[in-house]
C-alpha positions in Angstrom: 86.5 124.8 40.9 84.5 127.8 42.2 86.2 130.4 39.7 85.6 127.8 37.0 82.2 127.5 37.4 81.8 131.1 38.0 83.2 132.1 34.5 81.0 129.2 33.1 78.0 130.4 34.0 78.8 133.8 33.0 79.7 132.4 29.5 76.8 130.2 28.7 74.7 133.4 30.1 76.4 135.3 27.4 75.7 132.6 25.0 72.1 131.9 25.5 68.9 133.9 26.1 68.1 132.9 29.7 69.2 129.6 31.6 67.4 128.7 34.6 68.7 127.5 38.1 67.7 123.8 37.5 69.5 123.6 34.5 72.8 125.4 35.3 73.1 122.9 38.5 72.5 120.0 36.0 74.9 121.7 33.9 77.8 121.9 36.5 76.5 119.0 38.6 76.0 120.6 41.6 72.9 121.7 43.9 70.3 124.4 43.1 71.5 126.3 46.2 75.2 126.3 44.9 74.4 128.1 41.9 72.2 130.7 43.8 74.9 131.7 46.0 77.1 131.5 43.0 74.8 134.1 41.3 74.6 136.2 44.3 78.3 136.2 44.3 78.4 137.4 40.7 76.1 139.8 41.3 78.2 141.3 44.2 80.9 141.3 41.7 79.1 143.6 39.7 78.1 141.1 36.8 74.3 142.1 35.3 72.7 139.4 35.7 68.9 139.7 35.8 66.1 137.2 37.3 62.7 137.0 36.2 60.3 134.9 38.2 57.4 132.7 37.1 56.5 130.7 34.4 59.1 131.4 31.4 61.5 133.0 33.8 64.9 131.9 33.9 68.3 134.2 34.5 70.2 136.5 31.8 72.8 139.0 31.7 72.3 142.4 30.2 73.2 142.3 26.6 75.3 145.2 26.6 77.9 143.3 29.3 81.0 141.9 27.6 83.5 139.0 29.5 86.4 140.5 29.9 89.1 138.9 28.7 91.5 139.3 31.6 89.3 136.8 33.2 91.1 134.2 31.0 94.7 133.5 31.7 97.6 133.9 28.8 97.6 129.9 27.8 94.1 130.1 27.7 94.0 133.0 25.3 96.5 131.7 22.9 94.8 128.2 23.0 91.6 130.0 22.0 93.7 131.7 18.8 95.3 128.6 18.3 91.9 126.3 18.0 90.1 129.4 15.9 93.1 128.8 13.3 92.5 125.0 13.3 88.9 125.8 12.5 89.9 128.8 9.8 91.8 126.3 7.8 88.2 125.0 7.0 86.8 128.2 7.3 86.1 130.9 4.3 86.5 133.8 7.3 89.7 134.3 8.9 88.4 132.9 12.4 92.0 133.4 13.9 93.2 136.9 12.4 89.7 138.3 14.0 89.8 136.8 17.2 93.2 137.5 18.1 92.0 141.2 17.3 89.5 141.2 19.7 91.8 139.3 22.4 94.6 142.2 22.0 96.8 140.1 19.8 97.1 136.6 21.7 98.3 133.9 19.9 100.3 130.7 20.0 102.9 130.7 17.8 104.6 127.6 18.5 101.6 125.7 17.7 100.2 125.7 14.1 97.2 123.4 13.3 96.0 122.7 9.6 92.5 120.7 9.2 92.3 121.1 5.7 95.3 119.1 4.4 95.3 119.2 0.7 91.4 119.5 0.3 90.8 123.1 1.2 89.1 123.9 -2.1 86.7 121.3 -1.4 86.2 120.7 1.7 85.3 124.2 2.6 82.4 124.6 0.7 80.9 121.0 1.8 81.4 122.1 5.3 79.4 125.5 5.0 76.6 123.7 3.1 76.4 121.3 5.7 76.6 123.8 8.4 73.9 125.6 7.0 71.6 122.4 6.4 72.4 121.5 10.2 71.4 124.9 11.7 67.9 125.0 9.6 67.5 121.2 10.2 67.1 120.4 6.2 68.1 117.3 4.5 70.9 117.1 1.7 71.4 114.9 -0.9 75.2 114.0 -2.8 76.4 111.1 -4.2 78.8 108.9 -2.5 81.9 106.5 -3.5 82.4 103.4 -1.5 83.4 99.9 -1.4 80.2 99.0 -3.3 80.3 101.3 -5.8 78.6 104.9 -6.4 75.3 105.6 -4.9 73.0 108.8 -4.5 72.1 109.5 -0.7 70.1 111.4 1.1 70.6 112.2 5.1 69.9 114.1 7.7 72.9 116.0 9.1 73.6 116.4 12.8 77.3 117.1 13.0 80.7 117.4 10.9 83.3 116.1 12.6 86.9 115.6 12.4 88.3 112.2 13.3 90.8 109.8 12.8 92.8 112.5 10.5 89.7 113.1 8.1 86.5 114.7 8.0 82.9 113.3 8.1 79.3 114.0 8.2 77.0 112.1 10.8 73.3 112.2 10.3 70.8 109.9 9.9 70.1 107.7 7.1 66.3 107.4 6.2 66.8 104.7 3.8 68.7 102.7 6.4 66.9 104.0 9.2 70.0 104.5 10.7 72.8 106.5 12.2 75.7 107.0 9.4 79.3 108.7 9.0 79.8 109.4 5.3 83.8 110.3 4.5 83.4 114.1 3.1 86.4 113.2 0.9 83.9 110.3 -1.4 81.0 113.0 -0.7 80.6 114.7 -4.3 77.7 117.3 -6.0 76.0 118.1 -2.2 73.3 119.9 -1.9 70.8 121.5 0.4 67.5 120.7 -0.1 64.0 122.2 1.1 63.1 119.3 3.0 62.9 119.6 6.4 63.2 117.3 9.2 62.4 117.1 12.9 65.6 116.9 14.9 65.9 113.4 16.3 67.4 112.3 20.0 71.0 110.8 19.3 71.6 107.9 22.0 75.0 108.3 23.2 76.6 105.2 21.8 76.0 106.6 18.4 78.3 109.2 19.3 81.0 107.2 20.4 82.9 106.9 16.8 85.6 104.8 17.8 82.8 102.0 18.8 82.5 101.4 15.7 85.4 99.8 14.8 86.2 96.7 16.7 89.5 95.1 16.7 88.2 91.7 17.1 91.2 90.2 14.5 94.6 89.5 15.4 97.0 90.2 12.7 100.4 88.6 13.4 102.9 89.6 10.5 106.7 89.7 10.1 108.0 92.7 9.3 111.7 94.2 8.4 113.2 96.0 10.6 113.6 99.3 8.3 109.9 99.5 8.2 110.1 100.3 11.8 108.9 104.3 11.7 105.9 102.6 9.9 104.8 100.7 12.6 105.1 103.4 14.8 103.7 105.9 13.4 100.5 103.8 12.6 100.3 101.9 15.8 103.0 103.2 18.5 106.3 101.6 19.8 104.4 98.7 21.6 102.8 97.3 18.3 105.9 94.9 17.8 108.2 93.1 19.5 111.9 92.8 18.0 113.0 89.2 17.5 116.3 87.8 17.3 116.9 87.7 13.2 116.5 91.5 14.1 112.9 91.6 12.2 109.9 93.0 13.9 106.5 90.9 15.0 103.5 93.1 14.6 100.7 91.9 16.8 97.9 94.1 16.1 93.9 93.6 15.8 92.1 94.6 13.1 88.2 95.3 11.8 88.0 95.2 8.0 90.3 92.8 6.0 90.1 95.1 3.2 91.5 97.9 4.6 94.6 95.7 6.8 95.2 93.8 3.3 95.7 97.4 1.1 97.9 98.7 4.3 99.9 95.6 3.8 100.5 95.6 0.5 102.3 99.1 0.9 105.1 96.9 2.8 105.6 94.5 -0.4 108.3 92.0 0.0 109.0 93.8 3.6 106.0 92.0 5.4 104.7 88.7 5.2 101.1 87.5 7.3 101.4 84.9 9.8 98.2 84.9 11.2 95.1 85.1 10.7 95.4 82.1 7.9 92.7 83.5 6.0 94.5 87.2 5.6 97.4 84.9 4.5 95.7 83.6 1.8 94.4 86.5 1.0 97.9 88.1 0.5 99.2 85.6 -1.8 96.0 85.8 -4.2 97.0 89.4 -4.2 100.9 88.6 -5.1 99.8 86.4 -7.6 97.6 88.9 -9.3 100.0 91.4 -9.3 102.2 89.2 -10.9 99.5 88.7 -13.6 99.5 92.4 -14.1 102.9 93.1 -14.4 104.4 89.8 -15.7 106.9 87.3 -14.6 109.9 88.6 -13.9 112.5 87.6 -16.7 115.1 84.9 -15.9 
């Protein structure tokens, strides 16, 4: 734990202009005395750490000092390169290659991370614009497509989030006076405005993105055994129980009926909703609508 904390202190001081003992103690959840001993140990080890007393003081590392890559293990270096490759998949800069060169060619050849999917050409410019807006505390304008239609939006961006297999912008919506998540693939005509904003304190509950989805409604459905792989892919092998007739009894919670209905329609006749009654009636209505579109089958 101590060596990890020492490396952490050096890393923080290399990334920031200066830091204080109380701030480092709070960051690593130890006493001030422990941080003072750590600083003393770093100085004895040859790290050029300078401390300034008085108002506005703190500790910092000589600008010419560089972190020796031998402080990181081989797997740690490889993980850094793999992570950089993931970020590089939605960045115009070849991060993984440059990082690998600086770290002596270390890489994780058995792990490939591509966060762009099929949308690199549209995602990369959006992410770069949003990073600029976040750094400059500038509002952004964009056209947004969602279930209610199409709307012109203005927001204060705070985070770019990769969650649930998609990219989102997390920010403050002045019109709704609340925190919102905007899916980047539904966001077009993005621009950074000249309007700046004073950064707000983000409450911890707003950053708990999974809490936005409350799977409070239970879905019970009979699914054909041939669709087992789809259930496992979406919800894992514990989401169903195999029935005596070979069918699968699916039991999961869901948040949005529209999303649940759209997902179930993908199974066609290979899934039958048992509960709740409202969703079962919804699926029957959808089936009738499909018959109206395609016509009743000829006898």
